[in-house]
N, C-alpha and C positions, 0 to 999 in steps of 0.2 A: 826162461826170461822172456819177457815181451819187450817189444821195440815199436816206439812210435812210428805212424805211417811214414811221417818226413824221413827218419831215420832209414826204414826200410826202402823207401823210394833212392835216396842215394846210395844206400850200399848195391842195389841191382842195379843202377846206372854204372856204377864204378866197376862191378865185377863184368859188366857185359861190355863195358868200354875196354878195360883191359885185356880181356879175352880177344876181342876184335884186333886190338894192337898188336898181341901176341902172334895171332894167326896170321896178319897181315904181313907182318914183321919176317916172320919164318918161310912165308911164301917169296917175298922178295929176295930174301937171303940165299934161299934154296930152290930159285924158280927153274932150275935145271931138273928137280926132282918133282914136277908140275903132276907127276901121275899119284903121289902120294895124295895131293889134294882134292883129285877129280871126284872122288866120292862124294865129297862135301858140294863141290859145283854141282854135279849133275843129280842130285837128291829131288829138286822140284822137277827136273824134266823127267826123270826116272817114274815117280808116282804118277805123273800126267800121262807119260808114254804107255805105261801099264795101262792106266783107265780108259784112254784111247784105244789101246787094241782090243780090250775086252767089250768095249762099248761097239765097235765095228764088227767083230765077231758076232755078237748078239744079233745086231742089225741084220747080217748075211743070214744068220741060221735061222731068224726069225721065218714065221709062218705069214706068207704074204696075204692077209685077210682082207678082200676088198669089199666085205659087207660093212656098212655103216652100223656103228651101235648107237641105239639111243636109250635115254632114261625110260624106264617103265613103270615105276612105283613113285607115288607123290611123297613128299618127304615134309616134316615140321623142322624149321631151322629157323635161327634168329642171327642178324647181324650185328656185331659190335663195332662202334665207332668211337674210338676215344678220340677227343678234341683237346688242344690244350691254346694256342694262338694263332690258328688259322683266319684267313677273311672270309668274307661273305661268299665271293665267287667261288673258293675253293670248296667248302662246304656247300654249297648250292649245287655243285657240278657233282660232287662225291654222292650226295644224296640223291640227285636224279638219275645217276647212272644206276643205283641199287633200284630204284622204282622201275626202271625200264629193263631191267634182267630178263631173260628168256626163263619162263618156268611152265610146267606141264600142269594139267588140269588136278585140282585138289591140293596142290603145293600150298601149304601155311607158312608165312614168313611174316617177320617183324623187325622194328629196328630197336637195338638199345645204345642210344648217344649218350656217352659220359662225357662230361666237361671237366676237367681237371683244374679246378680254380676260376677265378673270375679274373683274366687274364685280357690285357688288350695287346693284340698284335701291333707291330711297326707300322703297318700299312693300313690299319683299322682306326676307324673314328671310335665307336665303342667296344667294349669288351666282348669276348667269344661267347659266353653265356647270352647276353643281350642278342647278337646276332643270330644265335640258334631260335632264341624265342621267336625274334622277328619271323625268320624263315617259316618255323614251323605254327606260326600265328599263334601264340600263347599269349593269354591276356590274364588269367587267373593267378592267385597265390597259392604257394605250396606249404605243406605242412613238412616239418624238418625231420629227418630219420638220421639214426647215428648207426656207425660202425667203428671197429677198433682197427686201426692201421699195425704196420709192422713194429713201430715203435711203441706199441701199447696203448698210444693216446687217442682219444676219441674225436672223430670228426664226423662231420653233420653234411646232410645231403638233402637238396631240393629234387622232389620226385614230381614230374608232369608227365602225363599220359593225354594219346589222341592220336589222330591219324593224320599221314603225310601223304597227299594223292593216293589215297585208299589204300594205305599200307600202315597199318599200327605201329604206334612208337613209344617208347619211354626216354624222356630225358632225364639224365641225372646229373644234377650241377652240385659238385663238391665245393664246400665252403673254403676248405684249404687246400692248395697244390701239394700232393704227395706222388707226382709221375705216373707214368704210363702202367708201369708194373702193378703198382698200387690199384690203378682201376681194371685193369684186365683180372686181376685176383678176385676182386669184389664180385665181378660179373660172373666169373666161371664159378664161383662158390654158389652164387644164386641159382645159377641153371641147375647145377648137381645138385644141389638141397631140392629144388621144384621134382626133379626127375625121381627123388628117392622120397618124397611126401613128408619131408621133414620141415618142422617150424621153428626148430630151435639151433643155433650154433652160439659158440663160445665168442666169435668176434663179430658177430652181426646182430642188431636187435631183431627181435621178433616182430615188432611192426613192420620192419622194412621185408622180412622174410615173407611175411603174410600178403604185403601187397604186391610182391613179385608173384607168389602163388598164385593169388587171385586173377592176376593181369595174364599170365602164360595158360591159367585153366580157361580162362574164356575165349581164347584165341586157338589155343592147340586141343583142347581136350584131353589128350595124351602126352606123352614126354616129348620134349626137345631134343632132336637126334643130333642136330649140328649147330656147331658156333662157328659163323664166317667172319673171319677179321680183315677188316680194310682201314687204312688211316684216313684222316679227313682231308687229306690233300691229293686221295688216288682215285684215280675213276676206272671202274672196271668196264671191259669191253663188254657188248650184249651178250654174249655166251660164257661169261666167266663163271660164273655160279653154276649153271648148267653143267660144264665142263667138270668143275671141282667135285661137285656131287657125282656126276657119271663115273668119275675117276675111282672113287672111293666105294660105289656102288659094285663096281665090278673087280675089285681088289680083294685079297684073302681079309678074313674076318680081324686078324690081327692088325691091319694097317686103320691106326688110329688118327692120323694126322696127314694132311696133304697140302702142298704149296703150289700156286699157279705160277706163271712166267710172267717176270716184272719188266715192262718196258719202260723206256723213256719219253715223257713229253716232249716233243722238239717244237717248241714254240719259236726257236731260231735254229733251223737245221744244221747250219754251219757255223754257228757259234763254237769255237774250240771247246768249250767245257761240256757241250753236247757230245761232239764229236768224240771226245776221249772217254765219257762215261756211257755213251752208248755201246761202244765194242766191249767195254770193260763188264758192262751187266750181260750181254749177251753170251760171252766167252766163257765167263764164272758160270752162268746157268746150263751152259751146252755140254760141259766139262766136267767139272766136279759135282755139281747136282746132278746131272744125268748118272753120272756112274753111281754115285750113292743111290739114286732112284731105282734104276734097271739092274745094278748088279747087287749090292748090300742091302737095298730097300732100308735105308737107315740114313735119310736126308737129316741132317743136322742143323740145319735151320730153316725153320717154316716160316718165311717173312710175314711179320705182323700185317703188312698190307695187302697180301692176298695168300688168306691162309683158310684152311677148313680143320676144325677139330671136332672128333666126336666128342658127345658129352658123355663123360665115363669117368672111372676112378682113375684109371691111368693117365687122363688128361686134366681134370677138374675135382680129383679128389683131395682131401684134407692131406693126405701123406705127402702127394708130391708140391701141392700149394703151400703147405707149410715151409717147405725147404726151399721152393722157389724165391716165396715172398720174406725170407729171412733178411733180417737188417745186422750187419756184422757189428761187432762191438769195436771200440775206437781203437784198440790196441791188438785187433786181430791180423791175420794176414793180408798183405796190401792185395793180393789177388782176389782174395773174396771180396774185398769193397768194390773193385775193379767190375767183378760179376754182378755186382748188386745195382750198378746204375748204367752199365753197358750192354748192349746186346741180348735184351731180356729174351725174345724170341729163341735165340739161338741156347740160352742158357736151360729154358723151360723144357727143349727137346733132348740136351744133354743129359738133364737129370732123369727124363722118361725113359729114355734108352739104356741107362744104367740101371734104374729102379724096377724097372720092367722089360727083360732082355728080350722078351718075345715080341714087344712092340716093333711095328715096321710104320715107316714114313716115306710118303713117295711125292713124285712132281706130276702135274699136270700141264704138258707144254700147251695145249690147246686153251688152257684158262689165264687169259691174259689182262693185265691190269697195267694202268700207264701211271706214274708217280712224277713228280716235279722232282729235278735237282739241283743242286747249288749251282747259281751263277756268280759266284764273288769266291775269289782265292781263298778267304780266309775261313769262309763257312765251309768250302770244300776241305780244307786241312783239319777243321773243327770235327767235320762227319766222319773222314777217315781216321781220325785219332779215335772216336768212339769206336768204329767199326773194328780197327785193327785189334785196339786192345780188349774188346770185347769177344771177337772171335779166338784169339790167342789165348787167353785165361780161359776160355771155354773148350779150348783144344785140349789145353793141360788136363783139363777134368776126363776127357777121352782117354788119355793116356794112361791114367794110374785108377781110374774107377772101375768097379767089375761088373762085368755083364757088358761089355762093349767088343763089339765084333772087331775081328783082330786085323782085317784090313783097314777099317776106320780108325782103329788104335795107330798103325804104322803112318797112316795118311796124316792125323793129328800131330803126332811126333815130328814128321818132316815138316808140317806147317809151323811149329814153334821153333825149330831148329831154324830154318831157313829166316823166319821173323828175327829171331834173336842174333843172328851172324848175318844180317845183311851186308852192312858197312864191309866186312870182310868179303862177302860174296861180290860185290860191287868193285872192290880193289882188284880181287883176284881174275874177273874177268876181264877186266883191262889188261891184266898181265898175259891172260891165256889168251886175248887176242895178239899181244906181240909174239908169243911162243908160235902161233898159228904160220906166221910169216918167217919167224927165223930158225923153228924147229919143224919142217915139216915131216909127217910119218903118218903110215895108213893107219894106226890105232887113233890118232886124232881124227882121221876122216870117219872112222868107225864111230868114235864117240860124237860128231858133231850131225851123224846121221840119226842118232838117239835124239837129238835136240829138233830135228825136223818132223818126226810124227805127229806132236801136238800141231805143229804148224800146218801141217798138209790138212790136218782134222779142220783146224779152223776155216781153212780154205772151202772145205765141203759144207760147212753149217748151213749156208743159205740156198745148198743144193737139195741134201739129204735129211739133215738134222733138224731143221727147223725152217723149212721151203719159203723161199721170199720170190718175189716177182721181180723180172729184171732189174727194174729201177731200184727197188729196195736192197737188193744184192749189191749193186755198185756201190750203194751209200755208206752198206756194211762194211764193204772192202776199204773204202776211202777211210772210214772212222778208224778201222782196225791198223791201218798203215799211221795214221795220226797217232793211233793209241801206241803202236811200237815206238815211232821216234819221241814221242814223251817219256816212255818208259826208258829209254837211253839216255836222256838229257836229265830228267829230274832226280832220276837215282845218283848221279854223280854230283850234281850242284847242291844237293841235300845233305850229303855224306857227313860233313862237318856238323851239321844241326842235329841229324841222327845221332851221333857219338856223343854229344853233349846233353841233348833232351831225348833221351832215348825212349823214355816210357812217356814224355809228355808231348810229343808231336806223332802226327801223323808220317807213315812210313811209306812213300810211293816206291816200293818194290815190285819188282816184274820178274817172273819166273825167269829162271836163265835161258829156257829157250825161246822166250820172246825177244831176247837181245841178241840173238846170233843168227838171224835168216842170212844176212849179208856175209857173216864170218862164213857160213859153209859154203855158199857159192865162190866166193874167194879162194877160199881153202880147196875145194874140190879141182878149180882150173888151174890151183897153183901144183898141186901133187900131182896132176896128171901130166902137167908140162914138165916136171923134173924128173918123170919115170918113163918118158916116152919120147918119140920124134919131137923136134921142133914144131909148135903149132902159132903160125901166125894169128890167128883167129883167138885163139887161147890167151896168148901173151897180151893181146889187145884188151880182151875183157878184163885180165887180171889187172891191167895198169888203169883201167876205168873204174873198175869197182873200187880199187885200192885208193885212188884220188877221192872216190865220194866219202868213202869210211874215214880216210885219214883227214 
């Protein structure tokens, strides 16, 4: 028996709400048995601590290679630039950053700019397709070509080609908006068909395939090796492409994808939105993503704004693209529907890691791209709603699909678990704080030490992990402190919203270790003070820190 999406939504909201209420109630009633629940509270800290310890061991054991590595061989690659409602300034800066990329002699490159419909952005006078025509100086008309979308309908495309500041380009303008997933699926298919010298496909007209084949043949002569993804509001640093290709060149043959480091465009460095999101971006990429890259070689999300894929069957073949671009039916599982519109970059990689277990994906920390982040609270919530739902539902795939690395499977389970029981974790964390003051013990002190391991790693990020100059390091620490404060306040203030709209809103959850640096300090002083001689300094610090927290 199948249920409607609405019924499924309310079923899962009710189920999660009841489970969170049950766990929270039992914790309140049996608070003296706190150690029974510590497993749940420590899950996030545990997996991050393990990741941090493994990363530090690997760094200590790594050979200190002082010789700089350079690219040796020229490559054929093309950039895919999906557009929707960006303004002229964003598009111009993105294209110019690609033109100015560091290259080596005999590198062959091109742009594939695909405009998803004819939409006008809120801060633009004309539609995005016309902005692109003006930037690229396109005057002539184009013939229309057809392809088949995921819902088996026919969509038309206008094609234009030329050169933008001496770099060849193809501009594709879709008649109807079908989303970013549709755009990148079409381009990946066309690139793979060219490499296989094919002229026919069930989903794409022969005229469109032949147009692309002639275009690529004229530029590259041979196969196109890499497809580099960038968002239309993103700016590549001068060496970004160079570092992405270098990382792939000096990696195992099974490495089929690489993601760079996504930084924040700091238009107003001390904006609260910038401060919060900058620390969030840096910490996430330097812990979870670094662990995936260095330890398991299975980075589960290759961000579309700074991504390199080898053009091959594993990344661009029909087997994976048919599954990736699948459109769920109305009465299918709600999680399939969420995966079909949220976090397409993560979904593509998760499917690839399961379907082809030998495939590896890595991160290139030196390949830096700068992206715009939301400056409006509602926009930020909307973005996090998509991200949290997308990442959680794709982590569900990693839990049960075959071929997934054990460490990644466990990490995915913990992520889903923490997301699902975040309201309970917030409430339990507050009660756990009370226990720290009322029932001190060395066991609690030991558990608090576990919490501190990732925090100490974060302190080392600007020094060893992603070296920064003194000024930038200070800015990172400032943003991280603000990030901690927001994590402690927003989680509690939004608890009632989370309970009611569990699937429909963004959950500003912060991993447990990020909420507890002060708790550890207070508890350390208190425990030492109750088990040794009187310490006036210790008493003073306890009082001071307690007043700050309470």
